[in-house]
ChimeraX commands (.cxc) that place a marker at each C-alpha (Angstrom):
marker #1 position 16.73,21.70,55.78 radius 0.5
marker #1 position 16.52,20.91,52.06 radius 0.5
marker #1 position 13.32,22.95,51.68 radius 0.5
marker #1 position 14.92,25.95,53.36 radius 0.5
marker #1 position 17.83,25.87,50.90 radius 0.5
marker #1 position 15.39,25.46,48.00 radius 0.5
marker #1 position 13.53,28.60,49.10 radius 0.5
marker #1 position 16.75,30.58,49.58 radius 0.5
marker #1 position 18.17,29.49,46.22 radius 0.5
marker #1 position 14.79,30.13,44.57 radius 0.5
marker #1 position 14.67,33.65,46.00 radius 0.5
marker #1 position 18.21,34.46,44.90 radius 0.5
marker #1 position 17.84,32.97,41.42 radius 0.5
marker #1 position 14.41,34.51,40.93 radius 0.5
marker #1 position 15.61,37.99,41.88 radius 0.5
marker #1 position 18.69,37.67,39.65 radius 0.5
marker #1 position 16.48,36.44,36.79 radius 0.5
marker #1 position 14.17,39.45,37.25 radius 0.5
marker #1 position 17.20,41.74,37.10 radius 0.5
marker #1 position 18.45,40.09,33.89 radius 0.5
marker #1 position 15.10,40.23,32.10 radius 0.5
marker #1 position 14.41,43.54,30.33 radius 0.5
marker #1 position 11.50,45.69,31.45 radius 0.5
marker #1 position 9.42,45.49,34.61 radius 0.5
marker #1 position 8.00,42.16,35.69 radius 0.5
marker #1 position 4.49,42.09,37.15 radius 0.5
marker #1 position 4.78,38.94,39.25 radius 0.5
marker #1 position 4.80,39.19,43.05 radius 0.5
marker #1 position 7.82,38.18,45.14 radius 0.5
marker #1 position 6.29,34.90,46.33 radius 0.5
marker #1 position 5.78,33.84,42.72 radius 0.5
marker #1 position 9.33,34.90,41.87 radius 0.5
marker #1 position 10.58,32.51,44.58 radius 0.5
marker #1 position 8.47,29.65,43.22 radius 0.5
marker #1 position 9.65,30.32,39.66 radius 0.5
marker #1 position 13.24,30.50,40.91 radius 0.5
marker #1 position 12.86,27.09,42.57 radius 0.5
marker #1 position 11.36,25.64,39.38 radius 0.5
marker #1 position 14.17,27.18,37.33 radius 0.5
marker #1 position 16.71,25.65,39.69 radius 0.5
marker #1 position 15.13,22.24,39.24 radius 0.5
marker #1 position 15.08,22.73,35.45 radius 0.5
marker #1 position 18.74,23.77,35.48 radius 0.5
marker #1 position 19.76,20.79,37.63 radius 0.5
marker #1 position 17.95,18.45,35.26 radius 0.5
marker #1 position 19.56,19.99,32.18 radius 0.5
marker #1 position 23.01,19.84,33.80 radius 0.5
marker #1 position 22.49,16.16,34.61 radius 0.5
marker #1 position 21.38,15.47,31.03 radius 0.5
marker #1 position 24.64,16.87,29.63 radius 0.5
marker #1 position 26.71,14.88,32.11 radius 0.5
marker #1 position 27.52,17.42,34.82 radius 0.5
marker #1 position 27.45,15.55,38.11 radius 0.5
marker #1 position 28.64,16.53,41.55 radius 0.5
marker #1 position 32.13,17.89,41.34 radius 0.5
marker #1 position 34.70,18.89,43.92 radius 0.5
marker #1 position 34.32,22.56,44.73 radius 0.5
marker #1 position 31.72,24.85,43.19 radius 0.5
marker #1 position 29.57,23.51,40.36 radius 0.5
marker #1 position 29.75,26.60,38.14 radius 0.5
marker #1 position 28.18,24.90,35.14 radius 0.5
marker #1 position 25.27,23.64,37.24 radius 0.5
marker #1 position 24.74,27.13,38.71 radius 0.5
marker #1 position 24.81,28.66,35.24 radius 0.5
marker #1 position 22.17,26.17,34.07 radius 0.5
marker #1 position 20.08,26.95,37.17 radius 0.5
marker #1 position 20.23,30.66,36.38 radius 0.5
marker #1 position 19.31,30.08,32.74 radius 0.5
marker #1 position 16.40,27.91,33.88 radius 0.5
marker #1 position 15.25,30.62,36.31 radius 0.5
marker #1 position 15.41,33.29,33.59 radius 0.5
marker #1 position 13.31,31.11,31.28 radius 0.5
marker #1 position 10.73,30.21,33.94 radius 0.5
marker #1 position 10.47,33.77,35.31 radius 0.5
marker #1 position 10.09,35.18,31.80 radius 0.5
marker #1 position 7.42,32.68,30.78 radius 0.5
marker #1 position 5.72,32.88,34.16 radius 0.5
marker #1 position 5.54,36.67,33.98 radius 0.5
marker #1 position 3.94,36.52,30.54 radius 0.5
marker #1 position 1.42,33.97,31.82 radius 0.5
marker #1 position 0.73,36.04,34.95 radius 0.5
marker #1 position 0.08,39.18,32.89 radius 0.5
marker #1 position -2.21,37.33,30.49 radius 0.5
marker #1 position -4.22,35.79,33.33 radius 0.5
marker #1 position -4.42,38.97,35.40 radius 0.5
marker #1 position -5.25,41.20,32.45 radius 0.5
marker #1 position -2.21,43.49,33.06 radius 0.5
marker #1 position -3.86,45.17,36.06 radius 0.5
marker #1 position -1.74,47.80,37.78 radius 0.5
marker #1 position -1.17,47.69,41.53 radius 0.5
marker #1 position -2.92,50.37,43.54 radius 0.5
marker link #1:1,2 radius 0.2
marker link #1:2,3 radius 0.2
marker link #1:3,4 radius 0.2
marker link #1:4,5 radius 0.2
marker link #1:5,6 radius 0.2
marker link #1:6,7 radius 0.2
marker link #1:7,8 radius 0.2
marker link #1:8,9 radius 0.2
marker link #1:9,10 radius 0.2
marker link #1:10,11 radius 0.2
marker link #1:11,12 radius 0.2
marker link #1:12,13 radius 0.2
marker link #1:13,14 radius 0.2
marker link #1:14,15 radius 0.2
marker link #1:15,16 radius 0.2
marker link #1:16,17 radius 0.2
marker link #1:17,18 radius 0.2
marker link #1:18,19 radius 0.2
marker link #1:19,20 radius 0.2
marker link #1:20,21 radius 0.2
marker link #1:21,22 radius 0.2
marker link #1:22,23 radius 0.2
marker link #1:23,24 radius 0.2
marker link #1:24,25 radius 0.2
marker link #1:25,26 radius 0.2
marker link #1:26,27 radius 0.2
marker link #1:27,28 radius 0.2
marker link #1:28,29 radius 0.2
marker link #1:29,30 radius 0.2
marker link #1:30,31 radius 0.2
marker link #1:31,32 radius 0.2
marker link #1:32,33 radius 0.2
marker link #1:33,34 radius 0.2
marker link #1:34,35 radius 0.2
marker link #1:35,36 radius 0.2
marker link #1:36,37 radius 0.2
marker link #1:37,38 radius 0.2
marker link #1:38,39 radius 0.2
marker link #1:39,40 radius 0.2
marker link #1:40,41 radius 0.2
marker link #1:41,42 radius 0.2
marker link #1:42,43 radius 0.2
marker link #1:43,44 radius 0.2
marker link #1:44,45 radius 0.2
marker link #1:45,46 radius 0.2
marker link #1:46,47 radius 0.2
marker link #1:47,48 radius 0.2
marker link #1:48,49 radius 0.2
marker link #1:49,50 radius 0.2
marker link #1:50,51 radius 0.2
marker link #1:51,52 radius 0.2
marker link #1:52,53 radius 0.2
marker link #1:53,54 radius 0.2
marker link #1:54,55 radius 0.2
marker link #1:55,56 radius 0.2
marker link #1:56,57 radius 0.2
marker link #1:57,58 radius 0.2
marker link #1:58,59 radius 0.2
marker link #1:59,60 radius 0.2
marker link #1:60,61 radius 0.2
marker link #1:61,62 radius 0.2
marker link #1:62,63 radius 0.2
marker link #1:63,64 radius 0.2
marker link #1:64,65 radius 0.2
marker link #1:65,66 radius 0.2
marker link #1:66,67 radius 0.2
marker link #1:67,68 radius 0.2
marker link #1:68,69 radius 0.2
marker link #1:69,70 radius 0.2
marker link #1:70,71 radius 0.2
marker link #1:71,72 radius 0.2
marker link #1:72,73 radius 0.2
marker link #1:73,74 radius 0.2
marker link #1:74,75 radius 0.2
marker link #1:75,76 radius 0.2
marker link #1:76,77 radius 0.2
marker link #1:77,78 radius 0.2
marker link #1:78,79 radius 0.2
marker link #1:79,80 radius 0.2
marker link #1:80,81 radius 0.2
marker link #1:81,82 radius 0.2
marker link #1:82,83 radius 0.2
marker link #1:83,84 radius 0.2
marker link #1:84,85 radius 0.2
marker link #1:85,86 radius 0.2
marker link #1:86,87 radius 0.2
marker link #1:87,88 radius 0.2
marker link #1:88,89 radius 0.2
marker link #1:89,90 radius 0.2
marker link #1:90,91 radius 0.2
view
């Protein structure tokens, strides 16, 4: 069940990150999900580093760090994707 939640959270965070980033991103949806999952992991790690542990209720700070991580990973991943693919347009 943990993997299912990771995919759902990755999809949601990845799509939100794409909406926050300016311009059009060239990465496919499956890669957006993977980058969202990686951003979530990065955000969890950063939140743990600053001392945010499990709290009662909703962990707003942790979710904010997850979103920031997803924006960073999606942005960097899109730049890498474009550089590797040669900025080819979809048919």
